[in-house]
DSSP file (Angstrom, degrees, kcal/mol; ACC not computed):
  #  RESIDUE AA STRUCTURE BP1 BP2  ACC     N-H-->O    O-->H-N    N-H-->O    O-->H-N    TCO  KAPPA ALPHA  PHI   PSI    X-CA   Y-CA   Z-CA
    1    1 A M              0   0    0      0, 0.0     2,-0.0     0, 0.0     0, 0.0   0.000 360.0 360.0 360.0 135.4   -6.0  -37.3  -29.0
    2    2 A P        -     0   0    0      0, 0.0     2,-0.5     0, 0.0     0, 0.0  -0.312 360.0-113.9 -68.6 151.6   -5.1  -33.6  -29.0
    3    3 A I        -     0   0    0     -2,-0.0     2,-0.6     1,-0.0     0, 0.0  -0.749  25.3-148.3 -86.5 126.2   -3.1  -32.2  -31.8
    4    4 A V        -     0   0    0     -2,-0.5     2,-0.1     0, 0.0    -1,-0.0  -0.854  14.1-148.6 -98.1 121.8    0.4  -31.0  -30.7
    5    5 A K        -     0   0    0     -2,-0.6     5,-0.1     1,-0.1     0, 0.0  -0.445  30.0 -88.1 -86.5 162.2    1.6  -28.1  -32.6
    6    6 A N    >   -     0   0    0      1,-0.2     3,-2.5    -2,-0.1     4,-0.3  -0.528  32.0-135.1 -67.3 126.7    5.2  -27.3  -33.4
    7    7 A P  G >  S+     0   0    0      0, 0.0     3,-1.4     0, 0.0    -1,-0.2   0.780 104.0  66.3 -57.0 -25.3    6.7  -25.3  -30.5
    8    8 A E  G 3  S+     0   0    0      1,-0.3    -2,-0.1     3,-0.0    -3,-0.0   0.681  90.2  65.5 -69.9 -15.2    8.3  -23.0  -33.1
    9    9 A D  G <  S+     0   0    0     -3,-2.5     2,-0.3     2,-0.0    -1,-0.3   0.616  88.2  85.1 -79.9 -12.0    4.8  -21.9  -34.1
   10   10 A Y    <   -     0   0    0     -3,-1.4     2,-0.4    -4,-0.3     0, 0.0  -0.688  64.7-155.4 -93.2 142.5    4.2  -20.3  -30.7
   11   11 A T        -     0   0    0     -2,-0.3    -2,-0.0     3,-0.0    -3,-0.0  -0.910  18.5-119.3-114.7 145.9    5.4  -16.8  -29.9
   12   12 A L        -     0   0    0     -2,-0.4     0, 0.0     1,-0.1     0, 0.0  -0.511  33.6-106.2 -77.6 148.2    6.1  -15.4  -26.5
   13   13 A P        -     0   0    0      0, 0.0    -1,-0.1     0, 0.0     3,-0.1  -0.351  48.1 -88.4 -67.2 157.9    4.1  -12.5  -25.2
   14   14 A P        -     0   0    0      0, 0.0    -3,-0.0     0, 0.0     0, 0.0  -0.340  51.6 -98.4 -65.3 150.3    5.9   -9.2  -25.1
   15   15 A P        -     0   0    0      0, 0.0     3,-0.1     0, 0.0    -3,-0.0  -0.311  42.1 -99.4 -66.9 152.8    7.8   -8.5  -21.9
   16   16 A R        -     0   0    0      1,-0.1     5,-0.0    -3,-0.1     2,-0.0  -0.442  46.0 -98.4 -68.2 145.4    6.2   -6.3  -19.3
   17   17 A P    >>  -     0   0    0      0, 0.0     4,-1.7     0, 0.0     3,-0.6  -0.343  28.4-120.2 -61.8 147.2    7.4   -2.7  -19.3
   18   18 A Q  H 3> S+     0   0    0      1,-0.2     4,-2.8     2,-0.2     5,-0.2   0.855 113.7  59.7 -57.8 -35.8   10.1   -2.0  -16.7
   19   19 A R  H 3> S+     0   0    0      1,-0.2     4,-2.4     2,-0.2    -1,-0.2   0.889 104.1  50.2 -60.2 -39.3    7.8    0.6  -15.1
   20   20 A H  H <> S+     0   0    0     -3,-0.6     4,-2.1     2,-0.2    -1,-0.2   0.896 111.2  48.4 -66.3 -40.6    5.2   -2.1  -14.5
   21   21 A I  H  X S+     0   0    0     -4,-1.7     4,-2.5     2,-0.2    -2,-0.2   0.915 111.1  50.9 -64.3 -43.5    7.9   -4.3  -12.9
   22   22 A D  H  X S+     0   0    0     -4,-2.8     4,-2.3     1,-0.2    -2,-0.2   0.899 109.9  49.7 -61.8 -41.5    9.0   -1.4  -10.7
   23   23 A D  H  X S+     0   0    0     -4,-2.4     4,-2.1     2,-0.2    -1,-0.2   0.899 110.4  50.4 -64.7 -40.4    5.5   -0.7   -9.6
   24   24 A S  H  X S+     0   0    0     -4,-2.1     4,-2.0     1,-0.2    -2,-0.2   0.920 111.7  47.6 -62.6 -43.7    5.0   -4.4   -8.7
   25   25 A N  H  X S+     0   0    0     -4,-2.5     4,-2.6     1,-0.2    -2,-0.2   0.888 108.8  54.9 -63.7 -38.9    8.2   -4.4   -6.7
   26   26 A W  H  X S+     0   0    0     -4,-2.3     4,-1.5     2,-0.2    -2,-0.2   0.904 106.5  51.1 -61.5 -42.1    7.1   -1.1   -5.0
   27   27 A V  H  < S+     0   0    0     -4,-2.1     3,-0.3     1,-0.2     4,-0.2   0.940 111.5  47.7 -59.6 -47.2    3.9   -2.8   -3.9
   28   28 A S  H >< S+     0   0    0     -4,-2.0     3,-0.9     1,-0.2    -2,-0.2   0.902 112.9  48.0 -61.1 -42.1    5.8   -5.7   -2.4
   29   29 A Q  H 3< S+     0   0    0     -4,-2.6    -1,-0.2     1,-0.2    -2,-0.2   0.739 120.2  37.5 -71.5 -23.1    8.3   -3.5   -0.6
   30   30 A N  T 3X S+     0   0    0     -4,-1.5     4,-2.5    -3,-0.3    -1,-0.2   0.114  76.3 119.0-115.9  20.4    5.5   -1.3    0.9
   31   31 A I  H <> S+     0   0    0     -3,-0.9     4,-2.5     1,-0.2     5,-0.2   0.841  73.0  55.6 -61.3 -34.7    2.9   -3.9    1.6
   32   32 A N  H  > S+     0   0    0      2,-0.2     4,-1.7    -4,-0.2    -1,-0.2   0.940 112.0  42.3 -63.8 -45.6    2.9   -3.2    5.4
   33   33 A E  H  > S+     0   0    0      1,-0.2     4,-2.1     2,-0.2    -2,-0.2   0.895 114.6  51.3 -66.7 -39.5    2.2    0.5    4.9
   34   34 A L  H  X S+     0   0    0     -4,-2.5     4,-3.3     1,-0.2    -2,-0.2   0.884 107.6  53.3 -64.8 -37.5   -0.4   -0.2    2.2
   35   35 A T  H  < S+     0   0    0     -4,-2.5    -1,-0.2    -5,-0.2    -2,-0.2   0.882 109.9  47.9 -65.3 -38.3   -2.1   -2.7    4.5
   36   36 A E  H  < S+     0   0    0     -4,-1.7    -1,-0.2    -5,-0.2    -2,-0.2   0.896 121.5  35.4 -66.8 -39.6   -2.4    0.0    7.2
   37   37 A K  H  < S+     0   0    0     -4,-2.1    -2,-0.2     1,-0.2    -3,-0.2   0.814 130.8  26.5 -87.1 -32.3   -3.7    2.6    4.8
   38   38 A Y  S >< S+     0   0    0     -4,-3.3     3,-1.3    -5,-0.2    43,-0.3  -0.340  74.9 177.8-129.9  52.0   -5.9    0.5    2.5
   39   39 A P  T 3  S-     0   0    0      0, 0.0    43,-0.2     0, 0.0     3,-0.1  -0.348  73.2  -3.1 -64.1 134.0   -7.1   -2.7    4.3
   40   40 A D  T 3  S+     0   0    0     41,-2.0     2,-0.3     1,-0.2    42,-0.2   0.828 107.6 120.0  56.0  38.2   -9.3   -5.0    2.3
   41   41 A L  E <   -A   81   0A   0     -3,-1.3    40,-3.0    40,-0.9     2,-0.3  -0.937  65.2-120.0-127.6 152.5   -9.4   -2.6   -0.7
   42   42 A W  E     -AB  80  54A   0     12,-3.1    12,-2.1    -2,-0.3     2,-0.3  -0.723  35.0-167.8 -82.3 140.1   -8.3   -2.9   -4.3
   43   43 A I  E     -AB  79  53A   0     36,-2.7    36,-2.1    -2,-0.3     2,-0.5  -0.942  17.3-148.3-128.3 153.9   -5.6   -0.4   -5.3
   44   44 A A  E     -AB  78  52A   0      8,-1.8     7,-3.1    -2,-0.3     8,-0.8  -0.992  16.9-160.5-118.9 127.0   -4.2    0.7   -8.6
   45   45 A V  E     +AB  77  50A   0     32,-2.8    32,-2.4    -2,-0.5     2,-0.4  -0.916  14.3 171.5-112.6 131.2   -0.6    1.7   -8.6
   46   46 A L  S    S-     0   0    0      3,-2.4     3,-0.5    -2,-0.5    30,-0.1  -0.978  73.6  -6.4-139.7 123.8    1.0    3.9  -11.3
   47   47 A D  S    S-     0   0    0     -2,-0.4    -1,-0.1     1,-0.2     3,-0.1   0.902 129.5 -56.4  56.4  44.7    4.5    5.3  -11.0
   48   48 A K  S    S+     0   0    0      1,-0.2     2,-0.3   -29,-0.2    -1,-0.2   0.788 117.0 106.4  60.6  32.6    4.9    4.0   -7.4
   49   49 A E  S    S-     0   0    0     -3,-0.5    -3,-2.4     0, 0.0     2,-0.6  -0.996  74.8-117.7-137.7 143.6    1.8    5.9   -6.2
   50   50 A V  E     -B   45   0A   0     -2,-0.3    -5,-0.2    -5,-0.2     3,-0.1  -0.722  28.6-177.2 -79.7 119.2   -1.7    4.6   -5.3
   51   51 A G  E     -     0   0A   0     -7,-3.1     2,-0.3    -2,-0.6    -1,-0.2   0.809  65.3  -4.5 -87.3 -33.1   -4.0    6.3   -7.8
   52   52 A I  E     -B   44   0A   0     -8,-0.8    -8,-1.8     2,-0.0     2,-0.3  -0.982  55.8-163.4-158.6 150.6   -7.3    4.9   -6.4
   53   53 A A  E     +B   43   0A   0     -2,-0.3     2,-0.3   -10,-0.2   -10,-0.2  -0.997  25.8 140.9-139.0 137.0   -8.5    2.5   -3.7
   54   54 A S  E     -B   42   0A   0    -12,-2.1   -12,-3.1    -2,-0.3    -2,-0.0  -0.982  57.1-118.9-165.4 160.1  -11.9    1.0   -3.5
   55   55 A K  S    S+     0   0    0     -2,-0.3     2,-0.8   -14,-0.2     3,-0.1   0.669  99.5  79.7 -75.9 -17.7  -13.8   -2.2   -2.6
   56   56 A D     >  -     0   0    0      1,-0.2     4,-2.1   -14,-0.1     3,-0.2  -0.816  62.7-167.8 -97.6 105.4  -15.1   -2.2   -6.2
   57   57 A L  H  > S+     0   0    0     -2,-0.8     4,-2.8     1,-0.2     5,-0.2   0.861  88.3  58.1 -61.1 -36.3  -12.5   -3.5   -8.6
   58   58 A G  H  > S+     0   0    0      2,-0.2     4,-2.5     1,-0.2    -1,-0.2   0.916 107.2  46.9 -60.0 -43.5  -14.5   -2.3  -11.6
   59   59 A E  H  > S+     0   0    0      2,-0.2     4,-2.7    -3,-0.2     5,-0.3   0.926 111.9  50.6 -63.7 -44.9  -14.4    1.3  -10.2
   60   60 A V  H  X S+     0   0    0     -4,-2.1     4,-2.5     1,-0.2     5,-0.2   0.928 112.3  47.8 -58.4 -45.4  -10.6    1.0   -9.6
   61   61 A H  H  X S+     0   0    0     -4,-2.8     4,-2.4     2,-0.2     5,-0.2   0.928 112.9  47.0 -63.1 -46.8  -10.1   -0.3  -13.1
   62   62 A R  H  X S+     0   0    0     -4,-2.5     4,-1.9     2,-0.2    -2,-0.2   0.944 116.6  42.4 -61.5 -49.6  -12.2    2.5  -14.7
   63   63 A V  H  X S+     0   0    0     -4,-2.7     4,-2.6     1,-0.2     5,-0.2   0.911 115.1  49.9 -66.2 -42.4  -10.6    5.3  -12.8
   64   64 A A  H  X S+     0   0    0     -4,-2.5     4,-2.8    -5,-0.3     5,-0.2   0.911 110.2  49.9 -64.8 -42.3   -7.1    4.0  -13.1
   65   65 A R  H  X S+     0   0    0     -4,-2.4     4,-2.3    -5,-0.2    -1,-0.2   0.897 111.7  49.3 -62.6 -39.3   -7.4    3.5  -16.9
   66   66 A K  H  X S+     0   0    0     -4,-1.9     4,-2.1    -5,-0.2    -2,-0.2   0.937 113.1  45.9 -65.1 -46.5   -8.7    7.0  -17.3
   67   67 A K  H  X S+     0   0    0     -4,-2.6     4,-1.2     1,-0.2    -2,-0.2   0.910 113.2  49.8 -63.3 -41.9   -5.9    8.5  -15.2
   68   68 A A  H  <>S+     0   0    0     -4,-2.8     5,-3.8     1,-0.2     3,-0.3   0.900 110.8  49.6 -64.1 -40.6   -3.2    6.5  -17.0
   69   69 A A  H ><5S+     0   0    0     -4,-2.3     3,-1.0     3,-0.2    -1,-0.2   0.872 104.4  59.2 -66.0 -36.6   -4.6    7.6  -20.4
   70   70 A E  H 3<5S+     0   0    0     -4,-2.1    -1,-0.2     1,-0.3    -2,-0.2   0.837 114.6  35.7 -62.1 -32.7   -4.6   11.2  -19.4
   71   71 A I  T 3<5S-     0   0    0     -4,-1.2    -1,-0.3    -3,-0.3    -2,-0.2   0.305 117.7-109.6-104.3   9.1   -0.8   11.0  -18.8
   72   72 A G  T < 5S+     0   0    0     -3,-1.0     2,-0.3    -4,-0.3    -3,-0.2   0.836  79.0 117.0  71.7  32.8   -0.1    8.7  -21.6
   73   73 A R      < -     0   0    0     -5,-3.8    -1,-0.2    -6,-0.2     3,-0.1  -0.763  40.4-162.9-125.9 171.4    0.7    5.7  -19.5
   74   74 A G        +     0   0    0      1,-0.3     2,-0.1    -2,-0.3   -54,-0.1  -0.695  41.6  38.3 153.5 162.2   -0.6    2.3  -18.7
   75   75 A P        -     0   0    0      0, 0.0    -1,-0.3     0, 0.0     2,-0.1   0.689  57.2-150.1 -83.4 164.9   -1.2   -0.4  -17.6
   76   76 A C        -     0   0    0     -3,-0.1     2,-0.6    -2,-0.1   -30,-0.2  -0.428  21.7-110.0 -84.7 165.6   -1.5    0.1  -13.9
   77   77 A V  E     -A   45   0A   0    -32,-2.4   -32,-2.8    -2,-0.1     2,-0.5  -0.901  33.0-157.3 -96.4 123.4   -0.6   -2.6  -11.3
   78   78 A Y  E     +A   44   0A   0     -2,-0.6     2,-0.3   -34,-0.2   -34,-0.2  -0.887  18.1 168.9-106.2 131.5   -3.8   -3.8   -9.6
   79   79 A T  E     -A   43   0A   0    -36,-2.1   -36,-2.7    -2,-0.5     2,-0.6  -1.000  32.8-136.2-142.9 140.3   -3.6   -5.4   -6.1
   80   80 A F  E     -A   42   0A   0     -2,-0.3     2,-1.0   -38,-0.2   -38,-0.2  -0.885  22.6-147.7 -93.3 122.7   -6.0   -6.4   -3.4
   81   81 A V  E     -A   41   0A   0    -40,-3.0   -41,-2.0    -2,-0.6   -40,-0.9  -0.794  15.4-157.7 -95.4 101.9   -4.6   -5.3   -0.1
   82   82 A E        -     0   0    0     -2,-1.0     2,-0.1   -43,-0.2   -44,-0.1  -0.617  11.9-127.9 -84.1 134.8   -5.7   -7.9    2.4
   83   83 A S              0   0    0     -2,-0.3    -1,-0.1     1,-0.1   -47,-0.1  -0.398 360.0 360.0 -76.1 158.9   -5.9   -7.0    6.1
   84   84 A F              0   0    0     -2,-0.1    -1,-0.1   -49,-0.1    -2,-0.0   0.454 360.0 360.0 -83.0 360.0   -4.1   -9.1    8.6
């Protein structure tokens, strides 16, 4: 039988930064335009702008992390834009 720990021993993860929430909302609000421009590609969004788009998620992640670090920001919002 598994050991059940006291719920008070668990801590919640830190909340997402508001900027990250805003970027996620921006993706949702602009999905039609993003689908036209970036069909079947991974995108990284930072400050409501697409920083990179590629079929290779690893490349998107590497480039986005570098760009975010250069401006002292992070993390980016990563989304796969599926075509209709």
